[in-house]
C-alpha positions in Angstrom: -92.5 144.8 33.9 -90.4 147.8 35.8 -87.4 149.0 34.1 -84.3 149.2 36.3 -81.6 152.3 36.2 -78.0 152.0 37.7 -75.8 154.5 38.5 -72.7 154.6 36.2 -69.5 156.8 36.5 -69.8 157.8 32.9 -73.7 158.2 32.6 -75.7 158.7 35.8 -79.0 157.0 34.6 -77.8 154.2 32.3 -80.9 152.3 31.3 -79.9 148.4 30.6 -83.2 146.7 31.0 -83.6 143.9 33.7 -79.6 144.0 34.2 -79.2 144.8 38.1 -75.6 144.7 38.7 -72.3 143.0 37.5 -71.4 140.1 39.6 -68.1 138.1 40.1 -68.2 134.4 39.2 -65.7 133.6 41.6 -66.7 135.2 45.1 -70.2 136.8 44.3 -69.1 140.4 45.0 -71.4 142.8 43.1 -70.7 146.3 41.7 -72.9 148.8 39.7 -73.2 148.6 36.0 -70.3 150.2 34.5 -67.5 149.5 31.7 -65.4 147.2 34.4 -64.8 143.3 33.7 -62.6 142.6 36.5 -63.5 142.1 40.3 -61.9 144.5 42.7 -62.0 142.0 45.6 -60.7 138.6 43.6 -59.8 139.8 40.2 -62.3 137.1 39.1 -64.3 137.7 35.9 -67.5 139.9 36.2 -70.7 139.0 34.5 -74.2 140.4 34.3 -76.8 139.6 37.3 -80.5 140.2 36.1 -83.6 140.7 38.2 -86.3 138.8 36.5 -88.7 138.7 39.6 -91.4 140.8 37.9 -91.8 138.7 35.1 -95.1 136.4 34.2 -93.8 133.2 32.4 -96.8 133.5 29.7 -96.9 137.2 29.0 -93.0 137.1 28.8 -93.7 134.1 26.1 -96.0 136.1 24.3 -94.0 139.2 24.3 -91.0 137.2 22.8 -93.2 135.5 20.2 -94.4 138.6 19.4 -91.2 140.4 18.7 -88.8 141.0 15.5 -87.1 138.1 13.9 -83.7 139.0 15.2 -82.1 138.9 18.8 -84.2 142.1 20.1 -87.2 139.6 20.5 -85.3 138.7 23.5 -84.6 142.3 24.8 -86.8 141.7 28.3 -83.7 139.0 29.0 -80.4 141.2 27.7 -78.5 144.0 29.3 -80.1 146.6 26.6 -82.5 149.4 26.8 -86.1 149.1 26.1 -86.1 151.0 22.5 -82.9 149.1 21.4 -84.6 147.9 18.3 -85.3 151.3 17.4 -81.8 152.2 17.1 -79.6 151.9 14.3 -77.9 148.2 14.4 -77.3 145.4 12.2 -80.4 143.2 13.8 -78.3 140.2 13.9 -80.1 136.8 15.2 -83.3 134.7 14.4 -80.9 132.4 12.2 -82.0 129.2 10.8 -82.0 126.0 12.8 -81.8 123.4 9.8 -83.1 119.9 10.7 -79.8 117.9 9.1 -81.6 114.8 8.1 -79.1 113.9 5.4 -76.0 114.5 7.5 -77.9 112.5 10.3 -77.9 109.4 8.2 -74.3 109.8 7.6 -73.5 110.1 11.2 -75.8 107.5 12.2 -77.9 109.8 14.5 -81.6 108.5 15.0 -82.9 111.1 17.5 -82.9 114.3 15.4 -80.1 116.5 14.5 -80.1 119.8 13.9 -77.4 122.6 12.5 -77.8 126.1 14.2 -76.5 127.9 11.4 -75.0 131.5 12.4 -73.6 132.1 8.9 -76.9 133.8 8.3 -75.9 137.0 10.4 -75.2 140.3 8.8 -71.3 139.6 8.6 -71.8 136.0 8.3 -70.8 134.7 11.9 -72.2 134.7 15.4 -69.9 137.3 16.4 -72.6 140.0 15.3 -74.7 138.8 18.4 -72.1 139.8 21.0 -71.1 142.9 19.4 -74.9 144.3 19.1 -74.8 143.8 22.9 -71.7 145.5 23.3 -72.5 148.1 21.2 -75.6 149.3 23.3 -73.3 149.1 26.3 -71.0 151.6 24.4 -73.8 154.1 23.8 -74.7 153.9 27.3 -71.1 154.4 28.7 -70.6 157.4 26.3 -67.7 155.9 24.2 -67.1 157.1 21.1 -64.8 154.3 19.5 -65.7 150.8 19.2 -62.6 148.4 19.3 -61.5 144.8 19.9 -58.7 141.9 19.9 -59.9 139.5 17.1 -59.1 136.4 15.4 -60.9 137.7 12.1 -64.8 137.2 12.7 -65.3 139.7 15.4 -63.0 142.4 13.6 -65.4 142.3 10.9 -68.3 142.3 13.3 -67.4 145.2 14.9 -66.4 147.1 11.8 -69.7 146.5 10.2 -71.6 147.6 13.6 -69.7 150.6 14.2 -70.3 151.9 10.5 -74.1 151.3 11.0 -74.1 153.2 14.3 -71.6 156.0 13.5 -69.0 155.1 15.7 -65.3 155.2 15.0 -63.9 151.8 14.7 -60.4 150.4 15.4 -59.6 146.7 15.6 -56.9 144.8 16.2 -55.7 141.4 14.5 -53.0 138.9 14.2 -50.9 139.9 11.2 -51.2 136.4 9.3 -55.0 136.1 9.5 -56.9 134.4 6.4 -57.3 137.2 3.6 -60.8 136.9 3.4 -61.1 137.8 6.9 -59.1 140.8 6.6 -60.9 142.1 3.3 -64.2 141.6 5.1 -62.8 143.5 8.2 -61.4 146.5 6.2 -64.3 147.1 3.6 -66.3 148.9 6.6 -63.9 152.0 6.5 -62.6 151.6 10.0 -58.9 151.6 11.0 -57.5 147.5 11.0 -54.1 147.1 12.6 -52.1 143.8 12.5 -50.2 142.7 15.4 -46.9 140.6 15.1 -47.7 137.6 17.1 -50.8 135.4 17.8 -54.2 136.3 19.2 -52.8 135.9 22.7 -50.5 138.8 22.0 -53.1 140.8 20.6 -55.3 140.3 23.1 -52.6 141.3 25.8 -51.9 144.7 23.9 -55.6 145.9 23.9 -55.5 145.5 27.7 -52.3 147.6 27.7 -54.0 150.0 25.4 -57.1 150.2 27.7 -55.2 151.5 30.8 -53.4 154.1 28.8 -54.5 157.7 27.9 -54.4 156.9 24.4 -57.5 154.3 24.9 -59.7 157.1 26.6 -63.1 156.8 25.2 -62.6 153.4 24.1 -65.2 150.6 24.2 -63.0 147.4 23.8 -66.1 144.9 22.9 -64.2 142.0 24.5 -62.4 143.8 27.2 -64.0 146.6 29.2 -67.4 145.8 27.8 -66.8 142.0 27.9 -69.7 141.3 30.6 -72.3 143.0 28.1 -70.7 141.4 24.9 -70.7 137.9 26.3 -74.4 138.1 27.1 -75.2 137.9 23.2 -74.1 134.3 23.0 -77.1 133.4 25.5 -79.5 134.4 22.4 -78.1 130.9 20.5 -79.8 129.2 23.4 -83.1 131.1 23.6 -83.2 130.5 19.8 -82.5 127.0 19.7 -85.1 126.4 22.3 -87.7 128.4 20.8 -87.2 126.9 17.5 -87.3 123.3 19.0 -91.2 124.4 20.3 -89.8 125.9 23.6 -87.8 122.5 24.6 -84.3 121.8 25.4 -82.1 119.9 23.3 -80.9 116.6 24.8 -77.2 117.4 23.6 -75.4 120.6 22.0 -72.1 120.8 20.4 -70.6 124.0 20.6 -67.1 125.5 19.3 -64.3 126.7 22.0 -62.4 129.7 21.3 -62.0 131.7 24.7 -65.0 129.4 25.9 -67.4 132.3 26.4 -69.9 131.1 23.9 -70.6 127.5 25.6 -71.0 129.3 29.3 -73.3 131.7 28.1 -75.3 129.0 26.1 -75.6 127.3 29.3 -76.4 130.3 31.1 -79.3 131.2 28.7 -80.5 127.7 28.9 -80.3 127.9 32.6 -82.5 131.3 32.5 -85.0 129.7 30.5 -85.7 127.0 32.9 -85.7 129.3 35.9 -88.5 131.5 33.9 -90.4 128.6 33.2 -90.3 129.1 29.6 -89.0 125.5 29.2 -89.5 122.2 30.9 -86.4 121.6 33.4 -84.7 118.2 32.4 -81.2 117.3 31.9 -79.2 118.2 28.7 -75.4 117.6 27.9 -73.1 120.4 26.5 -70.2 119.1 24.6 -66.9 121.5 23.9 -64.9 121.3 20.5 -61.2 122.2 19.7 -58.9 121.9 16.8 -56.0 119.6 17.9 -53.5 122.3 17.0 -55.1 124.7 19.8 -56.7 122.4 22.3 -55.8 123.5 25.7 -59.5 122.6 27.0 -59.5 119.7 25.6 -56.1 118.7 26.9 -57.1 119.6 30.5 -60.5 117.6 30.4 -58.9 114.4 29.1 -56.6 114.6 31.8 -58.9 115.4 34.5 -57.3 118.9 35.7 -59.3 122.0 36.7 -56.3 124.0 35.5 -56.3 124.9 31.6 -52.5 125.2 30.5 -51.7 127.5 27.8 -50.6 126.4 24.5 -49.3 128.1 21.2 -51.8 127.8 18.5 -50.9 126.0 15.3 -54.3 124.9 13.2 -56.0 126.2 10.3 -59.2 126.7 12.7 -57.9 130.3 13.2 -61.1 131.6 14.7 -60.8 129.0 17.5 -57.0 129.6 18.0 -56.9 131.2 21.5 -54.2 129.3 23.2 -55.0 130.7 26.6 -58.7 130.8 26.6 -60.2 133.1 29.4 -63.3 130.7 30.2 -61.6 127.3 29.7 -62.2 126.6 33.5 -65.7 127.3 33.4 -66.3 125.1 29.9 -64.6 122.2 32.2 -66.8 122.7 34.9 -70.1 123.0 32.5 -69.0 119.8 30.7 -68.6 117.8 33.6 -71.7 119.2 35.6 -73.8 118.2 32.5 -72.4 114.7 31.7 -70.6 116.0 28.5 -67.1 116.0 27.4 -64.5 118.2 25.3 -62.7 116.8 22.1 -60.6 117.6 19.5 -59.8 116.8 16.1 -57.0 117.1 13.7 -57.0 119.8 10.7 -57.5 116.8 8.4 -60.5 115.9 10.2 -61.8 119.6 10.1 -61.3 119.6 6.2 -63.3 116.5 6.0 -66.3 117.4 8.1 -66.6 121.0 6.1 -66.8 118.8 3.2 -69.3 116.2 4.7 -71.4 119.1 5.8 -71.7 121.1 2.4 -72.2 117.8 0.6 -75.0 116.4 3.2 -76.5 119.7 4.1 -75.8 122.6 1.5 -74.1 124.4 4.2 -70.5 125.6 3.8 -69.0 126.0 7.4 -65.9 127.7 8.0 -63.3 125.7 9.9 -64.7 126.4 13.2 -67.8 124.6 11.7 -65.6 121.8 10.5 -64.0 121.5 13.9 -67.9 121.4 15.7 -69.2 118.6 12.9 -65.6 116.7 13.3 -66.0 116.5 16.7 -69.4 115.5 16.8 -68.6 112.6 14.5 -65.8 111.7 16.5 -68.0 112.1 19.8 -70.5 109.5 18.4 -67.8 107.0 17.2 -66.4 107.3 21.0 -69.8 106.4 22.3 -69.7 109.8 24.2 -72.8 111.3 22.1 -76.2 109.3 22.3 -77.4 108.8 18.8 -81.0 108.4 19.9 -81.3 111.9 21.6 -81.8 115.2 19.9 -78.4 117.0 18.9 -78.0 120.5 17.8 -74.7 121.3 16.2 -73.1 125.2 16.0 -71.9 126.6 12.7 -70.7 129.7 13.8 -69.4 131.4 10.5 -69.5 131.2 6.5 -67.2 129.1 4.6 -66.1 132.0 2.2 -64.0 133.3 4.9 -61.6 130.2 5.3 -61.5 129.2 1.3 -57.9 128.3 1.9 -58.7 125.6 4.1 -60.7 123.5 1.0 -58.3 125.1 -1.7 -57.5 121.7 -3.3 -61.5 121.6 -4.3 -62.3 122.3 -7.8 -63.3 121.2 -11.3 -64.6 117.7 -11.5 -63.4 117.7 -15.4 -62.2 120.0 -18.1 -63.8 119.3 -21.4 -64.3 120.6 -24.8 -67.7 121.9 -25.7 -69.1 118.7 -27.3 -71.3 115.9 -26.2 -68.3 113.3 -27.1 -65.7 115.3 -24.8 -68.5 115.3 -21.9 -68.7 111.5 -22.4 -65.4 110.7 -22.6 -64.6 112.4 -19.2 -67.3 109.7 -17.6 -69.8 112.3 -17.0 -72.9 111.0 -18.7 
């Protein structure tokens, strides 16, 4: 399998494996690999285009299965150099695919229900996957500072990855995030800056900073490195299919913030089909949002192609992006696959967090509560088939969003006597 190198303004010999170019999602215009994210022809979003033509299916499968128990087992399908596993990084991925039989019985699912639990990543969220990809691009393009705009989890992932790799980090968050996420982002020793406003305000600020001399040498993982960053979400699709025995799930429920995760999971499934690693058959993708920030769900239900921005007001702050960049593409995928985009109230989010914890011993953050809550709603409304294999994503650890379940506590307070124990009705 030949390694392809593409010229870059920062580095004349950037080696990013099978990545061939950046391609515009809207008009198809191609440019060489580099730290750019918008098409110069139509201003559409750029994404990685690959050349997989030299790959033999069975050789590739053997190579993947012999690889490390992290996302680098899929290095032949990612925009990373061949020696990526030897470099200092957090090695995220290969998280558990939990067969959730107890939850399935509770919800009435008979075809097999699985929870892809990404709380097992190094900073306890799926963001470690995407940051790992962005970090390798930052190395290739000669950046010295790693940065991002974040609703919380990404800030922690960037701080940790930068510390491990020897980069400086400076990340920007809304000023009113959950305290657990603030502490986790700050503990790695980088600079953490609160912006007065919501995530969309933070993101606009970062877009301005990237064009200012003050931002020179900075790799913003979800701005100028976004095409590479976004590819990390494909590894969720790869892992799910490999963990199912190289089989596509029938249905998958994905939380929506910017929408990038859902679109890249679809891209990953399509790549596995084209490479012959899984059988080509239909699958359905559903999107999940909180009612207090549901611009994509609102557009889907109204039959619109345009996603109108909303002002977020929900406890699911990791999903609180009122103007999701990939919203229109989420609509396309949901409609193409026969899925839907649904939302649930904050009360339903809390109830779903407790349901997943009670049935499977998985303590999800609020985004996981959104996904489980939407799954229950889709089943109730007859949109999700209970007789088919279904995968639900939990993207983070509930210890980061303790405020959401703050009312949960002691069953009783007793004296240290058996009589007191019996009086409390616990015997």
